[in-house]
C-alpha positions in Angstrom: 9.1 -122.3 -8.1 10.2 -124.0 -4.9 8.5 -123.6 -1.5 11.6 -121.8 -0.3 11.3 -119.3 -3.1 7.7 -118.7 -2.3 8.4 -118.1 1.4 11.2 -115.6 0.7 9.0 -113.7 -1.7 6.2 -113.4 0.8 8.4 -112.0 3.5 10.1 -109.4 1.4 9.3 -105.8 2.2 7.7 -103.8 -0.6 9.8 -101.0 -2.0 8.0 -97.7 -1.1 9.0 -96.3 -4.5 7.8 -99.3 -6.5 4.6 -97.6 -7.5 6.2 -94.4 -8.9 6.1 -94.2 -12.6 9.1 -93.4 -14.6 9.6 -89.7 -15.4 7.4 -88.4 -18.2 10.4 -86.5 -19.4 14.1 -87.4 -18.8 17.1 -86.0 -20.6 20.5 -84.9 -19.5 19.7 -85.3 -15.8 16.6 -83.2 -16.2 13.6 -85.2 -15.0 9.8 -84.5 -15.0 7.1 -86.2 -13.1 3.4 -85.4 -13.4 0.9 -85.7 -10.5 3.6 -85.3 -7.8 1.2 -83.1 -5.8 -2.5 -83.5 -5.8 -4.8 -80.8 -7.4 -6.2 -80.2 -3.9 -2.8 -79.5 -2.4 -1.8 -77.3 -5.4 -5.0 -75.2 -5.1 -4.5 -74.8 -1.4 -1.0 -73.5 -1.8 -2.2 -70.9 -4.3 -5.1 -69.8 -2.1 -2.9 -69.5 0.9 -0.3 -67.6 -1.1 -2.9 -65.0 -2.1 -4.1 -64.7 1.5 -0.6 -63.6 2.7 -0.1 -60.5 0.7 1.5 -58.6 3.6 4.3 -61.1 3.4 4.8 -61.0 -0.4 8.1 -59.8 -1.7 8.4 -58.1 -5.0 11.6 -59.1 -6.8 12.9 -57.0 -9.7 16.5 -56.6 -11.0 18.2 -56.4 -14.4 21.1 -58.4 -15.6 22.5 -57.9 -19.1 19.7 -57.9 -21.6 17.3 -59.7 -19.3 15.7 -59.3 -15.9 14.2 -61.1 -13.0 10.7 -60.0 -12.0 8.2 -61.9 -9.9 6.4 -62.0 -6.5 7.8 -64.4 -3.8 6.6 -65.8 -0.6 9.1 -67.6 1.7 7.5 -70.4 3.7 10.1 -70.2 6.6 8.2 -67.1 7.9 7.5 -67.9 11.6 4.6 -65.4 11.8 2.8 -67.1 9.0 3.2 -70.6 10.6 2.0 -69.3 13.9 -1.1 -67.7 12.4 -2.0 -70.6 10.2 -0.7 -74.1 11.1 -1.8 -75.3 7.7 1.4 -73.9 6.3 3.4 -76.5 8.3 1.2 -79.4 7.0 1.4 -78.3 3.4 5.2 -77.8 3.6 5.6 -81.3 5.1 3.6 -82.7 2.2 5.7 -80.9 -0.4 9.0 -81.9 1.3 8.0 -85.5 1.6 7.3 -85.5 -2.2 10.8 -83.9 -2.7 12.4 -86.7 -0.7 10.5 -89.5 -2.5 11.1 -88.2 -6.0 14.8 -87.3 -5.5 15.5 -90.8 -4.3 13.8 -92.1 -7.4 15.8 -89.6 -9.5 19.0 -91.1 -8.0 17.8 -94.5 -9.0 16.7 -93.5 -12.5 20.2 -92.1 -13.2 22.1 -94.7 -11.2 24.0 -92.0 -9.3 26.7 -93.7 -7.3 27.9 -90.6 -5.4 24.7 -89.0 -4.5 25.2 -87.1 -1.2 24.5 -89.3 1.8 23.6 -86.3 4.0 21.8 -83.2 2.7 19.2 -80.6 3.7 16.7 -78.5 1.8 16.6 -74.8 1.6 13.3 -73.3 2.7 10.4 -73.6 0.4 9.5 -70.5 -1.8 6.3 -69.9 -3.8 6.9 -67.6 -6.8 4.1 -66.0 -8.8 4.8 -65.0 -12.3 2.3 -62.5 -13.8 2.1 -62.0 -17.6 4.7 -59.2 -17.3 7.1 -61.3 -15.2 10.1 -63.4 -16.2 13.4 -64.8 -15.1 16.3 -64.2 -17.5 18.7 -66.9 -18.7 20.8 -67.9 -15.7 22.4 -70.6 -13.6 21.4 -71.3 -10.0 24.9 -71.9 -8.6 27.4 -69.1 -9.4 29.3 -68.2 -6.3 30.4 -69.6 -2.9 27.1 -68.6 -1.2 25.1 -70.8 -3.6 27.7 -73.6 -4.0 26.1 -75.9 -1.5 23.2 -76.5 -3.8 23.4 -79.7 -5.8 19.8 -80.3 -7.0 16.9 -78.0 -7.9 13.2 -78.9 -7.6 10.1 -77.1 -8.8 6.5 -78.0 -8.4 4.0 -76.3 -10.8 0.8 -75.4 -8.9 -1.5 -74.6 -11.8 -2.2 -75.0 -15.5 -2.1 -71.8 -17.6 -4.9 -70.4 -19.6 -4.7 -70.5 -23.4 -4.5 -73.3 -26.1 -2.6 -76.4 -25.0 -0.4 -76.2 -28.1 0.4 -72.6 -27.4 4.2 -72.2 -27.0 6.2 -69.5 -25.2 3.6 -69.5 -22.5 5.4 -69.7 -19.1 7.7 -72.5 -20.0 11.0 -73.1 -18.2 13.5 -73.4 -21.0 16.9 -75.2 -21.1 18.2 -73.7 -24.4 21.4 -75.8 -24.3 19.4 -79.0 -24.3 16.5 -77.8 -26.5 14.1 -78.6 -23.8 11.0 -76.6 -22.6 9.1 -77.6 -19.5 5.4 -76.5 -19.7 3.6 -75.6 -16.4 1.1 -78.2 -15.4 -0.7 -78.6 -12.1 1.1 -81.1 -9.9 4.1 -81.4 -12.2 7.6 -81.7 -10.6 10.8 -80.8 -12.3 14.2 -81.9 -10.9 17.4 -80.7 -12.4 21.1 -79.9 -11.7 21.5 -76.2 -10.7 25.0 -75.8 -12.1 26.6 -73.9 -15.0 25.9 -77.0 -17.0 22.1 -76.4 -16.9 21.3 -72.7 -17.2 17.7 -71.9 -18.0 15.1 -69.2 -18.5 11.6 -68.7 -17.1 9.3 -67.3 -19.9 6.4 -65.0 -19.1 2.9 -66.5 -19.0 0.7 -65.0 -21.6 -2.8 -64.8 -20.0 -2.8 -66.1 -16.4 -0.3 -66.1 -13.5 2.1 -69.0 -13.1 2.6 -70.3 -9.5 5.8 -72.3 -8.7 6.8 -73.9 -5.5 10.6 -74.5 -5.3 13.5 -75.5 -3.1 17.0 -76.9 -3.5 18.8 -79.8 -1.9 22.1 -78.7 -0.5 25.1 -80.4 1.1 24.8 -80.3 4.9 26.7 -77.3 6.1 26.4 -73.6 6.9 24.6 -71.7 4.2 25.3 -68.4 5.8 22.9 -65.5 5.6 22.8 -62.5 3.2 20.2 -59.9 2.7 18.3 -59.2 -0.5 19.8 -55.7 -0.6 23.3 -57.1 -0.4 22.5 -59.5 -3.2 21.2 -56.8 -5.5 24.1 -54.5 -4.6 26.6 -57.2 -5.5 24.7 -58.0 -8.7 25.0 -54.4 -9.8 28.6 -54.2 -8.8 29.7 -57.3 -10.7 27.0 -57.2 -13.4 26.1 -60.6 -12.1 23.1 -61.8 -10.1 24.5 -63.3 -6.9 22.8 -66.5 -6.0 20.5 -66.4 -3.0 20.8 -68.5 0.0 19.1 -69.7 3.2 17.5 -66.5 4.3 17.5 -64.3 1.1 16.3 -66.9 -1.4 13.5 -64.6 -2.5 15.4 -64.3 -5.7 15.6 -68.0 -5.7 16.8 -69.6 -8.9 14.5 -72.4 -8.1 
């Protein structure tokens, strides 16, 4: 190696993503990373979720032979942020992880036309009790949801029961024969389109906590109420996708 080569190598800036491991699972643009959030951050998200019961939203609606049923907490709630500044710190931590891993996702799949400008929808924590589920669906199904181009989900806890136990809170992509098991700190990134419909199975013994958001094309997401979404779902026999303000039904 020449002296010139050595000098150039020493002055190169280190790639901030160089230390990220390859996805533990990667198939058909569905990628999984473990330890994307620390156990401490995951536990704190759950504790704070449970401390905000007055802001919880119960979601329940039927569609075809299935239903969506879970408890949601939207983290764009100004009253929550004012009462506890820790919400802002935790949200920043999660969104920094989203930014880091989506850039690595782009590199893993060598995506040439990844949007140069994008924004994220507000973060939502969803709690699935053993009687809860989310039927087989796609996240982008109408103009209101069409700005979404990437879905992200952090799993905030492990589930009780044998590790080999199946049908215990997994997120299932039936078309790709892939089931993603909940695991503390795990991050799932996937396309939210009709190409990747999925189902959230009920946990068997203990609640499942999920923190999710979408990356969207920069633009006006509009604003629709939860009541309008449910009314449209009944009218069309379709679950309208939720958006910026009404994402409590989030497909994330």
